[in-house]
C-alpha positions as CSV (number, residue, x, y, z in Angstrom):
1,M,34.2,74.0,105.7
2,S,34.1,76.7,103.1
3,G,37.0,76.6,100.7
4,E,37.9,72.9,101.0
5,L,38.5,71.1,97.8
6,V,36.1,68.3,96.8
7,L,36.5,65.9,93.9
8,V,33.3,65.0,92.1
9,T,33.7,62.1,89.6
10,G,31.5,62.2,86.5
11,G,30.9,65.9,86.5
12,A,29.2,65.8,83.1
13,G,26.5,63.5,84.4
14,F,23.0,64.4,85.7
15,L,23.7,63.9,89.4
16,G,27.4,64.9,89.1
17,T,26.5,68.4,87.8
18,H,23.9,68.9,90.6
19,C,26.4,67.8,93.2
20,I,28.8,70.4,91.9
21,L,26.1,73.1,92.1
22,R,25.3,72.2,95.7
23,L,29.0,72.3,96.7
24,L,29.6,75.6,95.0
25,A,26.5,77.0,96.9
26,D,28.1,75.8,100.1
27,G,31.4,77.5,99.4
28,Y,33.5,74.6,98.4
29,R,36.0,74.5,95.6
30,V,35.4,71.6,93.2
31,R,37.5,69.5,91.0
32,T,35.6,67.2,88.6
33,T,36.5,64.4,86.2
34,V,35.4,64.1,82.7
35,R,36.3,61.4,80.2
36,A,37.5,63.9,77.6
37,P,38.7,67.5,78.1
38,S,36.3,68.6,75.3
39,R,33.4,68.1,77.8
40,E,34.5,70.9,80.1
41,Q,32.6,73.5,78.2
42,Q,29.5,71.4,78.3
43,V,29.7,71.1,82.1
44,R,30.3,74.8,82.5
45,E,27.2,75.6,80.4
46,M,25.1,73.2,82.5
47,L,26.3,74.8,85.7
48,R,25.4,78.2,84.4
49,R,21.9,76.8,83.5
50,G,21.7,75.7,87.1
51,G,22.4,79.2,88.3
52,A,26.1,79.1,89.1
53,E,29.0,80.9,87.6
54,P,31.8,78.3,88.1
55,G,34.8,80.5,87.1
56,E,38.0,79.3,88.7
57,R,36.2,77.5,91.6
58,V,35.7,74.5,89.3
59,E,38.7,72.7,87.7
60,F,38.7,69.7,85.4
61,V,40.8,66.5,85.1
62,A,40.4,63.9,82.3
63,A,40.1,60.5,83.8
64,D,38.3,57.2,82.8
65,L,37.1,54.6,85.2
66,M,38.9,51.9,83.2
67,S,42.3,53.6,83.2
68,E,44.8,54.5,85.9
69,A,45.7,57.7,84.1
70,G,44.6,61.0,85.8
71,W,43.3,59.7,89.1
72,A,46.3,60.6,91.2
73,D,46.0,64.2,89.8
74,A,42.3,64.1,90.4
75,V,42.4,63.4,94.1
76,A,45.5,65.4,95.0
77,G,44.8,67.9,97.7
78,C,41.1,66.9,98.1
79,T,39.5,66.7,101.5
80,Y,36.5,64.7,100.2
81,V,35.5,62.7,97.2
82,L,32.0,62.2,95.8
83,H,32.3,59.2,93.5
84,V,29.2,59.6,91.3
85,A,30.4,58.3,88.0
86,S,29.1,54.9,86.9
87,P,27.6,53.6,83.7
88,F,23.8,53.5,83.5
89,P,22.5,52.6,80.0
90,V,18.9,53.0,78.8
91,T,19.2,49.4,77.3
92,Q,21.0,46.5,78.9
93,P,24.2,45.4,77.1
94,R,24.7,42.0,75.6
95,D,27.7,41.4,77.7
96,E,27.1,42.2,81.4
97,N,30.8,42.9,81.9
98,E,30.4,46.1,79.9
99,L,28.7,47.5,83.0
100,I,30.1,45.4,85.8
101,R,33.8,46.0,85.1
102,P,33.7,49.8,84.9
103,A,31.4,50.0,88.0
104,R,33.5,47.6,90.2
105,E,37.0,48.3,88.9
106,G,36.3,52.0,88.6
107,T,35.1,52.2,92.2
108,L,38.2,50.4,93.5
109,R,40.4,52.6,91.4
110,V,38.9,55.8,92.9
111,L,39.0,54.3,96.4
112,K,42.7,53.4,96.1
113,A,43.6,56.9,94.8
114,A,41.6,58.6,97.6
115,R,43.3,56.4,100.2
116,D,46.7,57.1,98.9
117,A,46.0,60.9,98.8
118,V,44.8,60.8,102.4
119,V,41.3,61.9,101.6
120,K,39.2,62.1,104.7
121,R,35.9,60.6,103.4
122,L,34.6,59.2,100.1
123,V,30.8,59.2,99.4
124,L,29.9,56.5,96.9
125,T,26.8,56.8,94.7
126,S,25.4,53.3,94.8
127,S,21.7,52.6,94.1
128,F,18.5,51.1,95.3
129,A,19.4,48.5,92.7
130,A,21.9,47.1,95.3
131,I,19.1,46.7,97.8
132,G,15.7,45.8,96.5
133,Y,16.1,43.3,93.6
134,G,16.1,39.5,93.4
135,H,13.6,39.2,96.3
136,P,10.1,37.8,96.6
137,E,7.3,40.3,96.9
138,R,7.0,41.8,100.4
139,D,4.7,44.1,102.3
140,T,7.4,46.0,104.3
141,P,9.6,48.7,102.8
142,F,13.2,47.9,102.1
143,D,15.8,49.6,104.3
144,E,19.6,49.8,104.4
145,T,19.9,46.4,106.0
146,S,18.8,44.7,102.7
147,W,21.0,43.6,99.9
148,T,20.0,42.6,96.4
149,N,20.0,38.8,95.9
150,L,22.2,38.3,92.8
151,D,20.8,34.8,92.4
152,G,17.2,35.9,92.4
153,P,14.9,36.7,89.4
154,G,15.1,39.9,87.5
155,V,18.7,40.8,88.3
156,T,19.8,42.8,85.2
157,P,23.5,43.6,84.4
158,Y,22.9,47.1,85.8
159,V,21.5,45.8,89.1
160,K,24.4,43.4,89.3
161,S,27.0,46.1,88.6
162,K,25.8,48.4,91.3
163,T,25.6,45.6,93.9
164,L,29.0,44.2,93.1
165,A,30.6,47.7,93.1
166,E,29.1,48.6,96.5
167,R,30.1,45.2,98.0
168,A,33.6,45.7,96.7
169,A,33.8,49.2,98.2
170,W,32.9,48.0,101.7
171,D,35.3,45.1,101.4
172,F,38.1,47.5,100.4
173,I,37.5,49.8,103.3
174,E,37.5,46.9,105.8
175,R,40.6,45.3,104.4
176,E,42.9,48.0,103.0
177,G,41.1,51.4,103.4
178,G,43.6,52.8,105.9
179,G,42.2,56.0,107.3
180,L,39.7,56.6,104.5
181,E,36.1,56.8,105.6
182,L,33.2,55.6,103.4
183,S,29.5,56.6,103.2
184,V,27.1,55.3,100.6
185,I,24.0,56.7,99.0
186,N,21.4,54.4,97.5
187,P,19.0,56.5,95.5
188,V,15.9,55.2,93.7
189,G,15.1,56.6,90.2
190,I,16.5,60.1,90.0
191,L,14.4,62.8,88.4
192,G,14.3,66.6,88.7
193,P,15.6,69.4,86.5
194,A,17.8,68.3,83.6
195,L,20.5,70.8,82.7
196,G,21.5,69.5,79.3
197,K,20.1,67.5,76.4
198,D,22.4,64.5,77.2
199,L,19.7,62.9,79.4
200,S,20.2,60.4,82.2
201,S,18.5,57.0,81.8
202,S,15.8,57.9,84.3
203,V,14.9,61.3,82.7
204,E,15.0,59.5,79.3
205,L,12.3,57.1,80.5
206,L,10.2,60.1,81.5
207,R,10.8,61.7,78.1
208,N,9.6,58.5,76.5
209,L,6.3,58.7,78.5
210,L,5.8,62.3,77.3
211,V,6.5,61.8,73.6
212,G,4.3,58.7,73.3
213,A,7.1,56.1,73.0
214,V,5.3,54.0,75.7
215,P,1.9,53.2,74.2
216,A,0.7,51.4,77.4
217,A,2.2,51.2,80.9
218,P,3.5,47.9,82.3
219,R,2.4,46.9,85.8
220,T,5.7,47.9,87.5
221,W,6.5,50.3,90.3
222,Y,9.5,52.6,90.8
223,G,10.8,55.0,93.5
224,V,11.4,58.6,92.6
225,V,13.7,61.2,94.2
226,D,14.7,64.7,93.1
227,V,18.3,65.1,91.9
228,R,18.7,68.2,94.0
229,D,17.8,66.2,97.1
230,V,20.2,63.4,96.2
231,A,23.0,66.0,95.8
232,D,22.0,67.4,99.2
233,L,22.2,64.0,100.8
234,H,25.7,63.4,99.3
235,V,27.0,66.6,100.9
236,R,25.4,65.8,104.3
237,A,26.9,62.4,104.2
238,M,30.3,63.9,103.3
239,T,30.6,65.9,106.5
240,S,28.4,64.4,109.1
241,P,30.1,62.2,111.8
242,A,27.0,60.1,111.9
243,A,27.4,59.1,108.2
244,K,30.8,57.4,108.7
245,G,30.5,53.7,107.6
246,E,26.8,54.0,106.8
247,R,24.6,53.6,103.7
248,F,21.5,55.7,103.1
249,I,18.4,55.1,100.9
250,A,17.3,58.2,99.1
251,T,13.6,58.2,98.1
252,G,11.1,61.0,97.9
253,G,8.1,58.9,99.1
254,D,6.0,55.9,98.2
255,F,6.9,54.0,95.0
256,L,4.7,54.8,92.0
257,S,3.4,52.6,89.1
258,V,4.1,53.7,85.6
259,I,0.5,54.5,85.0
260,D,0.5,56.7,88.2
261,M,3.4,58.6,86.7
262,A,1.5,59.1,83.5
263,R,-1.6,60.3,85.3
264,M,0.5,62.8,87.3
265,L,2.0,64.2,84.1
266,R,-1.5,64.5,82.5
267,A,-2.8,66.3,85.6
268,E,0.2,68.7,85.9
269,M,1.5,69.2,82.3
270,G,-1.6,69.7,80.3
271,N,-1.2,69.5,76.5
272,A,2.5,68.6,76.8
273,A,1.5,65.3,78.3
274,R,-1.2,64.4,75.8
275,R,0.8,61.4,74.4
276,T,1.4,59.7,77.8
277,P,-0.2,56.3,78.1
278,T,-3.7,56.0,79.4
279,R,-4.0,52.3,79.9
280,V,-2.0,49.4,81.5
281,M,-0.3,46.9,79.2
282,P,-1.4,43.3,79.8
283,D,1.3,41.2,81.5
284,W,1.1,38.6,78.7
285,L,2.0,41.2,76.1
286,V,5.0,42.5,78.1
287,R,6.2,38.9,78.3
288,V,5.8,38.5,74.5
289,L,7.7,41.7,73.9
290,G,10.3,40.5,76.3
291,L,11.2,37.7,73.8
292,F,12.3,40.3,71.3
293,M,13.1,43.5,73.2
294,P,15.8,43.7,75.9
295,A,14.1,46.6,77.7
296,A,10.9,44.7,78.0
297,R,12.7,41.5,79.0
298,A,14.2,43.3,82.0
299,T,10.7,44.3,83.1
300,V,9.2,40.9,83.1
301,P,10.4,39.7,86.5
302,E,9.1,42.9,88.1
303,L,5.6,42.6,86.7
304,G,3.0,43.1,89.4
305,K,5.6,43.2,92.1
306,K,4.9,46.3,94.1
307,K,7.8,47.4,96.3
308,D,8.7,50.3,98.5
309,A,11.6,51.7,100.5
310,T,12.1,54.1,103.4
311,S,14.5,57.0,103.9
312,E,13.9,57.1,107.6
313,K,17.6,56.6,108.4
314,A,18.7,59.6,106.4
315,Q,16.0,61.7,107.9
316,R,16.9,60.6,111.5
317,L,20.7,60.7,111.3
318,L,21.3,63.5,108.8
319,G,18.2,65.7,109.1
320,W,17.5,65.1,105.4
321,T,14.2,65.9,103.8
322,A,13.1,65.4,100.2
323,R,10.7,66.8,97.6
324,T,7.8,64.6,96.7
325,P,7.9,62.4,93.7
326,R,5.3,64.6,92.1
327,E,7.5,67.6,92.5
328,A,10.5,65.7,91.0
329,I,8.4,64.5,88.0
330,V,7.0,67.9,87.2
331,A,10.5,69.5,87.5
332,S,11.9,67.0,85.1
333,A,9.0,67.5,82.6
334,N,9.3,71.3,82.7
335,S,13.1,71.1,82.2
336,L,12.6,68.9,79.1
337,I,10.2,71.5,77.7
338,E,12.7,74.3,78.4
339,L,15.5,72.4,76.7
340,G,13.3,71.8,73.7
341,V,13.4,68.1,74.1
342,V,9.7,67.8,74.6
343,N,7.1,69.9,72.7
344,A,4.7,71.8,75.0
345,D,2.1,72.4,72.2
């Protein structure tokens, strides 16, 4: 309903900013959390780049996932909460708890605050990481009935953090959620138009392809979904009666190999994509690099393991549709050129 107040955690993030844009377009008032008040101006500039004039319809509260301070003020008077904030590093930390603790404890902290403030529904941004890892290779797409096997191969600290945080959220709702409703969104890799130079991990990986930081492509596959469509799914899940107590995979289509992404960039972006890889890296070389490089080490268990996922549930229950992976990839690349992060010449 127009004019209702919605809290978006992590408003300075890639998805958080796009969620705010979508809510403003739909007539909501928005409160958002940032870790430091100094980031307010940055968020306002990104919103303007996205086509909105936030004015007084967006307010800011300083709050950190690892502290109780600020959360009661953040949720006060809100009808809904979109809990988007969660750490997602480009490289994996030495101590997995650097990711697990903020993800799990932060999620529980926001859930408790929302319950105590009598928020109607909280939509949690989880990840396909909580669904499709630690499993043997399979021919059928993953759906929302699947959970990542934390004891399986290739479960990185990030994958573990998203799985444990989502599990904790469902357990909280069942045991002590009171009247608070929960819906969960499980997106694959999120691309689409970046609004600032502080890039998300997924967009940073695309930038690396464009600038030649990836000399050859490992034999791995990833899902792609446009950030604007993920924001749309959050808002649909926020209000639809059919979304109560449900999780929804967000993917724009079939998973792509890294070399497929590079070929798309070369076909669509011309000279700006001239540094993208043109060959596939041998598996043995990826394994050798994995002995010395954490990023390559996380890739090794996924080598040659083609996977896929379906968004049929979101389409059927919520009427959701998504742009194609190609559209999301091209939108990301164009935004990086517009921001001056990638040279088009």
